[in-house]
C-alpha positions in Angstrom: 0.0 -0.1 -0.1 1.7 3.6 -0.9 0.8 6.0 1.5 3.9 8.5 0.2 1.2 11.3 -0.6 -0.3 10.8 2.9 1.4 12.0 5.7 1.7 15.4 5.5 -1.6 17.4 7.3 -2.6 20.9 6.6 -4.2 20.6 10.0 -2.6 23.4 12.2 -2.5 23.4 16.0 -4.3 26.8 15.5 -6.3 25.2 13.5 -7.3 22.8 15.9 -7.7 25.4 18.9 -10.0 27.2 16.8 -12.2 24.2 15.5 -12.2 22.9 19.4 -13.2 26.4 20.9 -15.8 26.7 18.5 -17.3 23.3 19.1 -16.9 23.9 23.3 -18.7 27.3 22.8 -21.5 25.9 20.7 -23.0 23.3 23.0 -20.8 24.8 26.4 -19.3 21.7 26.8 -17.6 21.5 29.8 -14.4 20.0 28.3 -13.5 18.4 25.6 -9.8 16.6 24.0 -8.4 16.0 20.5 -5.6 13.7 19.4 -4.4 13.7 15.9 -1.8 11.4 14.7 -0.4 9.1 11.8 1.2 6.0 11.7 4.8 7.8 13.0 3.1 9.9 15.8 0.6 11.7 17.5 1.7 14.9 16.0 -1.2 17.5 17.3 -2.8 16.9 21.0 -5.4 19.7 22.6 -7.9 20.2 25.9 -10.0 22.5 26.7 -12.2 23.4 29.6 -12.8 22.3 33.1 -13.7 18.8 34.6 -16.7 20.0 36.0 -18.9 22.9 34.7 -18.9 25.2 37.6 -15.6 24.7 39.1 -12.2 26.0 38.0 -10.1 22.6 37.7 -8.8 22.4 34.1 -9.0 19.0 32.8 -5.8 17.4 31.0 -4.3 15.4 29.0 -3.8 12.6 32.1 -7.5 12.3 33.1 -9.8 10.1 32.4 -12.4 10.0 30.5 -15.6 7.5 29.7 -15.4 5.3 26.4 -18.4 4.0 26.6 -19.4 1.6 23.6 -15.6 2.0 22.2 -15.0 -0.5 24.9 -16.8 -3.0 22.8 -13.6 -2.9 20.2 -11.5 -3.6 23.3 -13.4 -6.9 23.6 -13.1 -7.7 19.7 -9.1 -7.4 20.3 -9.5 -9.7 23.4 -11.2 -12.1 21.1 -8.7 -11.6 18.3 -6.2 -12.5 21.0 -7.0 -15.7 21.9 -7.8 -16.5 18.4 -3.8 -15.7 17.5 -3.5 -17.9 20.3 -5.2 -21.1 19.1 -7.5 -20.6 22.2 -10.9 -20.1 19.8 -12.0 -18.8 16.5 -14.5 -16.0 15.1 -16.4 -19.2 14.7 -16.7 -21.0 17.7 -20.2 -21.6 18.7 -21.5 -20.3 22.0 -23.1 -23.0 23.2 -19.9 -25.3 22.5 -18.1 -22.8 25.2 -21.2 -23.6 27.6 -22.6 -26.6 27.0 -24.1 -26.5 30.2 -26.4 -23.7 28.9 -28.4 -25.5 26.0 -31.2 -27.5 27.4 -32.7 -24.4 28.4 -31.9 -22.1 25.3 -34.0 -21.1 22.3 -33.4 -23.7 19.3 -33.5 -20.5 17.5 -30.1 -19.5 18.8 -28.1 -23.1 19.3 -25.9 -22.0 16.4 -25.0 -18.4 17.2 -21.3 -18.0 16.8 -18.4 -15.7 18.7 -18.3 -13.4 15.8 -22.3 -12.9 15.4 -22.5 -11.7 19.1 -19.6 -9.2 18.2 -21.6 -8.2 14.8 -24.8 -8.0 16.7 -26.3 -10.7 14.5 -27.2 -13.1 17.2 -30.3 -11.9 18.0 -30.3 -11.2 21.4 -32.3 -8.5 23.1 -30.8 -5.3 23.1 -30.8 -3.5 26.4 -29.8 -0.5 25.0 -32.6 2.0 26.4 -33.2 1.6 30.0 -36.7 3.4 30.1 -38.0 0.3 27.5 -36.4 -2.5 28.5 -36.1 -3.4 32.2 -33.3 -5.5 33.4 -33.7 -8.4 35.7 -33.1 -8.0 39.2 -30.7 -10.6 41.0 -30.2 -10.7 44.7 -27.3 -11.2 46.8 -27.7 -15.1 46.7 -27.2 -15.3 43.0 -23.4 -15.3 43.1 -22.6 -15.1 39.3 -25.0 -12.4 38.3 -24.0 -11.9 34.4 -24.2 -15.3 34.0 -27.9 -15.5 35.4 -28.4 -13.0 33.0 -27.1 -14.7 30.2 -29.3 -17.6 30.8 -32.2 -15.1 31.1 -31.0 -13.9 27.7 -31.2 -16.9 25.4 -34.4 -17.8 27.2 -35.9 -15.2 25.5 -37.4 -14.9 21.5 -34.9 -13.6 19.4 -35.6 -10.0 19.0 -34.8 -9.5 15.3 -35.6 -12.0 12.4 -33.4 -14.8 10.6 -32.4 -14.9 7.0 -30.9 -17.7 5.5 -30.4 -18.9 8.9 -28.7 -15.6 10.2 -30.2 -13.2 12.2 -30.1 -9.5 10.9 -28.3 -6.9 12.7 -29.8 -5.1 16.2 -27.4 -3.2 18.4 -27.3 -5.0 21.2 -25.6 -4.3 24.3 -26.5 -7.6 25.8 -24.9 -9.6 22.8 -21.4 -8.3 23.8 -22.0 -9.9 27.9 -22.6 -12.7 25.9 -19.5 -12.6 24.1 -17.1 -11.4 26.9 -18.3 -14.7 29.1 -17.0 -16.9 26.3 -13.8 -14.9 26.6 -13.8 -15.5 30.8 -14.2 -19.2 29.8 -11.8 -19.6 27.4 -9.1 -17.2 29.3 -9.7 -18.7 32.8 -10.2 -14.8 33.6 -13.1 -12.7 34.6 -14.0 -9.9 32.5 -12.6 -6.9 35.0 -9.1 -8.9 35.1 -8.6 -9.9 31.5 -9.5 -6.1 30.1 -7.2 -4.4 32.8 -4.3 -7.0 31.6 -4.4 -7.4 28.3 -4.1 -3.2 28.2 -1.6 -3.2 30.5 0.3 -6.1 29.2 -0.9 -6.1 25.3 -0.7 -1.9 24.9 1.3 -0.3 28.2 -2.2 1.3 28.9 -4.2 1.3 31.9 -7.9 1.3 32.2 -10.8 1.8 35.0 -13.9 0.2 35.0 -17.0 3.2 35.8 -16.8 6.5 35.6 -13.8 8.6 35.9 -15.2 10.4 39.2 -15.2 7.2 40.8 -11.5 7.1 40.9 -11.6 10.8 42.5 -13.9 13.5 42.5 -10.8 15.2 40.9 -11.1 13.2 38.2 -13.8 14.8 35.0 -17.2 14.4 35.8 -19.9 13.7 33.5 -22.7 16.1 31.7 -26.1 16.0 31.3 -26.8 19.4 28.9 -30.1 20.2 27.8 -31.9 23.3 27.0 -29.1 25.2 28.1 -29.2 23.5 31.4 -26.2 22.2 32.3 -26.5 19.2 34.9 -22.7 17.6 36.5 -23.0 14.2 38.1 -20.9 13.7 41.5 -19.2 10.8 42.6 -22.1 9.4 44.7 -25.0 10.1 41.8 -27.3 7.1 41.6 -27.0 6.9 37.4 -24.2 4.2 36.3 -24.1 1.4 33.7 -25.7 -1.8 34.8 -23.1 -4.2 36.0 -24.8 -6.7 33.8 -23.5 -4.9 30.7 -20.2 -3.6 31.6 -18.1 -5.6 28.7 -20.6 -3.4 26.3 -19.6 -0.1 27.5 -18.4 1.0 31.2 -14.1 1.6 30.6 -12.5 4.9 31.5 -8.8 5.5 30.1 -6.7 8.5 29.8 -7.0 11.0 26.9 -3.4 10.3 26.3 -3.7 6.2 26.6 -6.9 6.2 24.3 -5.0 7.8 21.8 -2.2 5.8 22.4 -4.8 2.9 21.7 -6.0 3.9 18.4 -2.8 4.6 17.1 -1.9 1.2 17.6 -4.7 0.4 15.4 -4.2 3.0 13.0 -0.7 1.0 12.9 -1.9 -2.2 12.5 -3.9 -1.5 9.6 -1.3 0.3 7.7 0.3 -3.4 8.2 2.5 -3.0 11.3 2.6 -6.0 13.8 2.1 -5.2 17.8 -0.2 -6.5 20.1 -2.2 -8.1 17.4 -1.0 -8.9 14.1 -1.9 -6.7 11.2 -4.3 -9.3 9.9 -6.1 -9.2 12.7 -6.8 -5.5 13.0 -8.1 -5.7 9.2 -10.6 -8.3 10.1 -11.8 -6.7 13.2 -12.2 -3.7 11.2 -13.5 -4.5 7.7 -14.3 -7.9 7.8 -17.8 -6.8 7.5 -19.0 -4.0 5.6 -20.9 -1.3 7.5 -20.3 -2.6 10.8 -17.6 -5.4 11.6 -16.5 -6.5 15.5 -17.9 -3.9 17.4 -16.4 -1.2 14.9 -18.1 0.9 11.9 -16.4 1.2 8.7 -16.9 3.0 5.0 -15.7 4.9 2.2 -15.4 8.5 2.0 -13.2 10.0 -1.5 -12.2 6.5 -2.7 -10.4 5.5 0.4 -11.6 2.9 3.8 -12.4 4.5 7.0 -13.2 2.8 9.9 -14.4 4.3 13.4 -15.9 3.7 17.1 -18.6 6.0 18.6 -19.2 5.9 22.6 -21.4 7.2 25.3 -22.9 5.9 28.5 -25.2 9.5 28.7 -22.6 11.7 30.1 -19.3 11.7 27.9 -18.8 11.1 24.4 -16.0 9.2 22.5 -15.4 8.9 19.2 -12.1 7.4 17.0 -11.7 7.6 13.4 -9.2 5.7 11.4 -8.3 6.5 7.7 -5.1 4.0 6.8 -4.9 4.5 3.5 -4.5 8.4 4.4 -2.4 7.5 7.2 -4.6 9.8 9.6 -6.7 9.2 12.4 -8.0 11.5 15.4 -9.7 10.8 19.1 -12.4 13.5 20.0 -13.1 13.1 23.8 -15.8 15.0 25.7 -17.2 15.1 29.6 -21.5 15.7 28.0 -22.9 12.8 26.6 -24.6 12.1 23.3 -28.7 12.3 24.8 -27.4 16.0 25.1 -27.0 16.4 21.6 -23.3 16.7 21.7 -23.0 14.0 18.9 -24.2 16.5 16.5 -21.4 18.7 17.7 -18.4 15.9 17.7 -19.9 15.4 13.9 -19.3 19.2 13.0 -15.9 19.0 14.7 -15.1 15.2 12.7 -15.9 16.7 9.3 -14.0 19.9 10.4 -11.0 18.1 11.1 -11.3 16.3 8.2 -11.6 19.1 5.6 -9.0 20.9 7.1 -6.3 18.1 6.9 -7.1 17.0 3.3 -7.2 20.7 2.9 -11.0 20.2 1.2 -11.3 23.7 1.2 -14.1 23.2 -1.6 -16.0 21.2 0.0 -18.1 23.8 1.0 -21.3 21.2 2.4 -18.4 19.7 4.8 
């Protein structure tokens, strides 16, 4: 692959600062961070704003931000590592790993695979809207609550139809709980242990499960923004991502570490083996069109790109990776998608792309 014409960016630090300030002011975002990179280096990095909207402490690049559903890409990476170690395959069947659960499962689920679960093509109930989908409640007598949840899931009728023996795509957080259970069984490690060990040993990165301010009140707080009203969520706020779907999106990483994580994906997609082989990165990002293994993809100006977004409502995180253009960037905010932040992030995304490629004539971006 020839990258000789793709290493020069027209995006300057001044451009970045100006665009971030405009984006922040458009929606009164407390803090926003952007990291821009090519395969060699992270060449622009900027963070503006405060950890809590009504407090003076400035956010830093070493602060933790919640990455939401970007955690799904981490799950795919952990699966790929176990596959490279010949411990399972993308096509490994869920009930080959958990034969003891098959008897009580709906027959429609009998052939679902790890890949089906990561693709959200297993027919599993979504659990993406807490207002319309009630999670089962388990008392202290239930030792493994996620396993009990999985038993519940596979006893429910499928949430999507089948065509030629395959379920149609339906975005499902619970699907990733089941995929994580397969990795736990194969590795002998609980998800919480496995994800921390994988990122630490494989990438040299740290990760926290839960909101950043559950580490310390000095870390960034999440925010809801609605009709110019900003609500910050303190460490003792009752809003939490349910434990039953932790693997689908309850990780926090520092701005710097999340950028490094994205950078390794860019390098892998450009043919560099690191924690995973370049073939594994290619499979995760582009094996399936539109939505691959927890990661979206598409084509712009004739070149492929992939990306992952994440928000559990009070933070927003995005990675965009364009391997044929040797270009990637991350955007992180401490306000969530349900407050319209996604529109601001989309605006900033297009402005960064336009500046980088010097598409001054594309007035619609």
